[in-house]
GULUM-593356 format. One line per 3 residues: number of its first residue (from 1); their letters; for each residue x, y, z of C-alpha. Coordinates in nm, 2 decimals, always signed. Layout:
! residues N
NUM) a) X/Y/Z  ...
! end
This chain:
! residues 352
1) mss) +11.17/+13.15/+13.84  +11.50/+13.20/+13.60  +11.51/+13.27/+13.22
4) ipv) +11.77/+13.05/+13.13  +11.68/+12.88/+12.84  +11.67/+12.47/+12.89
7) fag) +11.54/+12.19/+12.71  +11.37/+11.89/+12.79  +11.27/+11.50/+12.69
10) ldy) +10.97/+11.31/+12.80  +11.05/+10.90/+12.78  +10.65/+10.80/+12.87
13) hqd) +10.49/+10.54/+13.09  +10.15/+10.49/+13.15  +10.20/+10.51/+13.53
16) svq) +10.53/+10.73/+13.54  +10.73/+10.96/+13.32  +11.09/+11.04/+13.31
19) vcv) +11.21/+11.38/+13.28  +11.53/+11.51/+13.19  +11.63/+11.87/+13.17
22) lne) +11.96/+11.99/+12.99  +12.09/+12.34/+12.97  +12.26/+12.50/+12.67
25) dgk) +12.59/+12.36/+12.70  +12.40/+11.98/+12.71  +12.46/+11.96/+13.06
28) vli) +12.23/+11.71/+13.24  +12.04/+11.93/+13.55  +11.78/+11.67/+13.62
31) nrs) +11.71/+11.30/+13.53  +11.42/+11.09/+13.74  +11.12/+10.96/+13.71
34) lkn) +10.79/+11.12/+13.79  +10.43/+11.00/+13.84  +10.25/+11.07/+13.51
37) eat) +10.09/+11.44/+13.58  +10.08/+11.72/+13.43  +10.15/+11.97/+13.77
40) lid) +10.46/+11.76/+13.85  +10.62/+11.76/+13.48  +10.56/+12.15/+13.46
43) svc) +10.70/+12.21/+13.79  +11.03/+12.01/+13.73  +11.05/+12.15/+13.33
46) rrf) +11.05/+12.51/+13.52  +11.29/+12.46/+13.82  +11.62/+12.51/+13.61
49) gep) +11.47/+12.82/+13.34  +11.22/+12.90/+13.07  +11.17/+12.54/+12.86
52) qri) +11.26/+12.59/+12.52  +11.14/+12.27/+12.37  +11.01/+11.97/+12.50
55) gie) +11.04/+11.64/+12.36  +10.82/+11.35/+12.36  +10.79/+11.03/+12.17
58) acc) +10.47/+11.00/+12.06  +10.32/+10.63/+12.19  +9.97/+10.56/+12.35
61) gsa) +9.89/+10.80/+12.58  +10.19/+11.05/+12.53  +10.00/+11.29/+12.30
64) nla) +9.69/+11.32/+12.56  +9.99/+11.41/+12.79  +10.11/+11.64/+12.55
67) eel) +9.82/+11.82/+12.43  +9.77/+11.90/+12.90  +10.10/+12.07/+12.84
70) vtr) +10.06/+12.29/+12.60  +9.75/+12.42/+12.65  +9.71/+12.39/+13.00
73) wql) +10.05/+12.49/+13.11  +10.22/+12.67/+12.78  +10.48/+12.44/+12.73
76) pvq) +10.63/+12.41/+12.40  +10.62/+12.02/+12.38  +10.71/+11.86/+12.06
79) lah) +10.57/+11.52/+11.95  +10.90/+11.27/+11.80  +10.85/+10.98/+11.54
82) pgy) +10.97/+10.68/+11.76  +11.10/+10.50/+11.47  +11.35/+10.80/+11.36
85) vnr) +11.45/+10.85/+11.73  +11.51/+10.49/+11.77  +11.75/+10.50/+11.50
88) lkq) +11.91/+10.83/+11.61  +12.07/+10.61/+11.92  +12.38/+10.51/+11.96
91) spd) +12.36/+10.27/+12.21  +12.21/+9.89/+12.16  +12.10/+9.99/+12.55
94) ktd) +11.74/+10.05/+12.64  +11.68/+10.23/+12.96  +11.44/+10.53/+13.07
97) fgd) +11.75/+10.71/+13.19  +11.88/+10.73/+12.85  +11.60/+10.76/+12.66
100) arm) +11.45/+11.05/+12.82  +11.84/+11.18/+12.77  +11.82/+11.13/+12.42
103) lad) +11.48/+11.32/+12.34  +11.62/+11.62/+12.54  +11.95/+11.65/+12.33
106) lar) +11.77/+11.60/+12.07  +11.49/+11.90/+12.13  +11.82/+12.09/+12.27
109) vny) +11.97/+12.06/+11.93  +11.65/+12.13/+11.73  +11.68/+11.78/+11.57
112) lpk) +11.36/+11.64/+11.68  +11.18/+11.45/+11.43  +10.89/+11.60/+11.50
115) vwl) +10.54/+11.45/+11.40  +10.19/+11.65/+11.42  +10.01/+11.68/+11.74
118) apd) +9.68/+11.56/+11.68  +9.38/+11.79/+11.89  +9.17/+11.59/+12.08
121) etr) +8.88/+11.59/+11.85  +9.05/+11.39/+11.57  +9.20/+11.15/+11.79
124) qlr) +8.86/+11.13/+11.90  +8.76/+11.02/+11.51  +9.05/+10.80/+11.51
127) rlv) +8.96/+10.60/+11.73  +8.62/+10.57/+11.62  +8.72/+10.52/+11.22
130) rhr) +9.00/+10.25/+11.34  +8.74/+10.07/+11.57  +8.53/+10.05/+11.26
133) aql) +8.82/+9.90/+11.07  +8.90/+9.65/+11.36  +8.53/+9.51/+11.34
136) var) +8.56/+9.50/+10.93  +8.84/+9.30/+10.97  +8.64/+9.06/+11.24
139) rkd) +8.34/+9.07/+11.01  +8.62/+8.94/+10.67  +8.75/+8.68/+10.97
142) tkl) +8.42/+8.53/+11.01  +8.32/+8.51/+10.71  +8.61/+8.32/+10.56
145) rir) +8.55/+8.10/+10.86  +8.23/+8.02/+10.71  +8.31/+7.94/+10.32
148) gml) +8.62/+7.72/+10.53  +8.35/+7.54/+10.68  +8.11/+7.48/+10.38
151) ren) +8.43/+7.38/+10.13  +8.53/+7.13/+10.46  +8.20/+6.96/+10.39
154) rlk) +8.14/+7.04/+9.99  +7.89/+7.21/+10.00  +7.80/+7.48/+9.77
157) cph) +7.47/+7.67/+9.69  +7.37/+7.60/+9.33  +7.14/+7.88/+9.30
160) ana) +7.23/+8.21/+9.43  +7.61/+8.40/+9.47  +7.74/+8.41/+9.85
163) wtk) +7.62/+8.67/+10.11  +7.29/+8.73/+9.96  +6.94/+8.71/+10.13
166) vwf) +6.89/+8.40/+9.93  +7.23/+8.22/+9.99  +7.20/+8.27/+10.37
169) dwl) +6.80/+8.15/+10.36  +6.99/+7.83/+10.20  +7.25/+7.83/+10.44
172) tge) +7.05/+7.87/+10.75  +6.79/+7.58/+10.62  +6.90/+7.39/+10.32
175) vdl) +7.27/+7.30/+10.45  +7.30/+6.92/+10.54  +7.55/+6.96/+10.81
178) sss) +7.63/+6.77/+11.13  +7.53/+6.85/+11.47  +7.84/+6.96/+11.59
181) drw) +7.91/+7.18/+11.23  +7.57/+7.30/+11.26  +7.62/+7.45/+11.61
184) ild) +7.98/+7.60/+11.46  +7.80/+7.74/+11.17  +7.52/+7.88/+11.36
187) dht) +7.77/+8.02/+11.63  +7.94/+8.19/+11.36  +7.64/+8.33/+11.18
190) ael) +7.50/+8.50/+11.49  +7.84/+8.68/+11.47  +7.87/+8.81/+11.19
193) isl) +7.49/+8.93/+11.20  +7.64/+9.06/+11.54  +7.97/+9.26/+11.39
196) tgr) +7.73/+9.37/+11.08  +7.52/+9.57/+11.36  +7.80/+9.68/+11.51
199) iaa) +7.93/+9.83/+11.23  +7.65/+10.00/+11.11  +7.65/+10.15/+11.45
202) vea) +7.94/+10.30/+11.48  +7.91/+10.42/+11.08  +7.65/+10.66/+11.20
205) rik) +7.83/+10.72/+11.49  +8.11/+10.86/+11.31  +7.83/+11.00/+11.05
208) lqv) +7.72/+11.18/+11.35  +8.08/+11.32/+11.44  +8.20/+11.49/+11.11
211) knd) +7.80/+11.60/+11.00  +7.93/+11.97/+11.07  +8.28/+11.90/+10.92
214) pmv) +8.34/+12.12/+10.58  +8.62/+11.88/+10.47  +8.43/+11.54/+10.54
217) arl) +8.14/+11.72/+10.31  +8.38/+11.86/+10.05  +8.56/+11.53/+10.02
220) mgl) +8.20/+11.34/+9.99  +8.13/+11.57/+9.71  +8.42/+11.47/+9.49
223) pgv) +8.33/+11.14/+9.24  +8.40/+10.77/+9.36  +8.49/+10.96/+9.74
226) glv) +8.23/+10.80/+9.98  +8.21/+10.80/+10.40  +8.49/+10.56/+10.45
229) tav) +8.72/+10.73/+10.21  +8.68/+11.11/+10.35  +8.64/+11.05/+10.75
232) tfr) +8.94/+10.78/+10.69  +9.15/+11.09/+10.55  +9.03/+11.34/+10.75
235) aev) +9.13/+11.15/+11.05  +9.46/+11.06/+10.93  +9.56/+11.38/+10.82
238) grv) +9.37/+11.59/+10.94  +9.49/+11.94/+10.80  +9.63/+11.96/+10.44
241) drf) +9.78/+12.32/+10.56  +10.00/+12.17/+10.78  +10.22/+12.06/+10.41
244) nsg) +10.42/+12.21/+10.21  +10.30/+12.03/+9.85  +10.10/+11.75/+9.72
247) kql) +10.41/+11.58/+9.69  +10.45/+11.63/+10.06  +10.11/+11.50/+10.15
250) arf) +10.10/+11.20/+9.88  +10.40/+11.10/+10.07  +10.26/+11.10/+10.39
253) cgv) +9.93/+10.88/+10.25  +10.18/+10.64/+10.16  +10.17/+10.65/+9.76
256) tpr) +10.48/+10.73/+9.63  +10.68/+10.55/+9.49  +11.02/+10.46/+9.72
259) nas) +11.32/+10.57/+9.54  +11.60/+10.28/+9.53  +11.86/+10.45/+9.28
262) sga) +12.28/+10.40/+9.35  +12.52/+10.58/+9.14  +12.42/+10.51/+8.76
265) rqa) +12.17/+10.32/+8.83  +11.78/+10.53/+8.91  +11.50/+10.24/+8.99
268) dag) +11.20/+10.26/+9.23  +11.15/+9.95/+9.53  +10.71/+9.99/+9.53
271) lir) +10.53/+10.25/+9.75  +10.70/+10.36/+10.09  +10.63/+10.25/+10.42
274) agn) +10.49/+10.53/+10.58  +10.13/+10.64/+10.69  +9.85/+10.47/+10.80
277) pal) +9.86/+10.11/+10.64  +9.41/+10.19/+10.61  +9.48/+10.52/+10.48
280) rvv) +9.69/+10.36/+10.17  +9.41/+10.13/+10.13  +9.10/+10.32/+10.07
283) lie) +9.30/+10.56/+9.86  +9.39/+10.27/+9.64  +9.07/+10.17/+9.62
286) lah) +8.97/+10.51/+9.54  +9.19/+10.46/+9.26  +8.99/+10.16/+9.08
289) rli) +8.69/+10.33/+9.13  +8.82/+10.66/+8.89  +9.02/+10.42/+8.68
292) nrg) +8.66/+10.21/+8.64  +8.40/+10.47/+8.61  +8.58/+10.64/+8.39
295) qpq) +8.67/+10.96/+8.54  +8.87/+11.11/+8.23  +9.18/+11.30/+8.39
298) fss) +9.27/+10.98/+8.56  +9.09/+10.72/+8.36  +9.25/+10.83/+8.01
301) kaq) +9.60/+10.90/+8.22  +9.57/+10.46/+8.37  +9.49/+10.38/+8.01
304) rml) +9.83/+10.56/+7.88  +10.06/+10.38/+8.15  +9.85/+10.10/+8.06
307) kkg) +9.92/+10.11/+7.66  +10.30/+10.13/+7.80  +10.33/+9.81/+7.91
310) krk) +10.28/+9.93/+8.31  +10.14/+9.71/+8.53  +9.77/+9.73/+8.66
313) nvv) +9.92/+9.79/+8.98  +10.15/+10.01/+8.91  +9.94/+10.23/+8.75
316) vaa) +9.66/+10.23/+9.04  +9.93/+10.35/+9.29  +10.06/+10.60/+9.02
319) ian) +9.64/+10.73/+9.01  +9.63/+10.73/+9.38  +9.94/+10.97/+9.39
322) rwv) +9.78/+11.13/+9.13  +9.45/+11.23/+9.32  +9.63/+11.32/+9.66
325) rwl) +9.84/+11.56/+9.52  +9.59/+11.68/+9.31  +9.35/+11.71/+9.61
328) yhe) +9.58/+11.91/+9.79  +9.54/+12.13/+9.55  +9.19/+12.18/+9.51
331) lkr) +9.14/+12.20/+9.96  +9.36/+12.47/+9.99  +9.14/+12.64/+9.75
334) pak) +8.81/+12.86/+9.89  +8.50/+12.60/+9.86  +8.32/+12.85/+9.64
337) dsp) +8.64/+12.86/+9.42  +8.60/+12.51/+9.37  +8.56/+12.33/+9.04
340) aaa) +8.38/+12.06/+9.23  +8.17/+12.28/+9.45  +8.09/+12.50/+9.17
343) ggk) +7.96/+12.16/+8.94  +8.24/+12.20/+8.66  +8.47/+11.99/+8.52
346) rqa) +8.76/+11.95/+8.73  +9.10/+11.99/+8.56  +9.38/+11.72/+8.61
349) pak) +9.71/+11.81/+8.84  +10.00/+11.96/+8.64  +10.29/+11.77/+8.55
352) n) +10.58/+11.77/+8.78
! end
């Protein structure tokens, strides 16, 4: 095999992969479609020399192929952010030939917008967490449809709050509805009960998956952090040591303000649209708990901001940002040296 350095781009599809290989000068050595098999891709990438960098866009299934190429065939594969790659394209046309060529060229000049290739265990946890989130969204939709039917019939339980046991007894027994509406309501109720059971089952599966995970155990030992927050953070972030600072981690989590400055005007434009939305949601909910339950280093900061006239949503986002940046340093510290593990009082993060 030749030792000449080459660079490759892989445009991934379920049944095929477009493979483009370039030399150091950017000359196309091959650009053809192959079956989606790691063995074929490896042989083509090595045919003209020693691969130095191989780029593939992050999409459904590409991480699995990338991990196989890295672990089994020792190819230097890097996942690329599809949004950034798309912005770098110089043509409005989209073809597999051009996409693979673009990825190969970005790999050649070492300008590939890389994203983390999570190990298989982390990707499995992500699928479980996201499956739970989908079930919760479906349960919420079912509840809204039940409440909507009651509003249409101008019905309200006079002696109990919604979703309590007494309220359900009233819903299933005392509500006076037409036969068709009663059938629909019973169908919604059965779906709600089924979804609640399925959510409990997936949560039990998640607990089994992370029972020996030290990071999840440390997270759940922190005030305000429960199972959903801990496993969502673990699944989406993976490892904190892949970030250079707490600020970088907070930006990945989507809880930092987006700069909208120009010239003499200095301004923010809300939170950045980055990271997984579900992760940002659980962190915002955590910030509410930290403020409302009186965690001193966070609630006192929130009260000072509110007294200065800051809006509540801005304050909550700032506390989420502050907590993530504090957490970065907390998790990088050995568990035995952590104030949280020792039961001591944790200090608020220093101002930057």
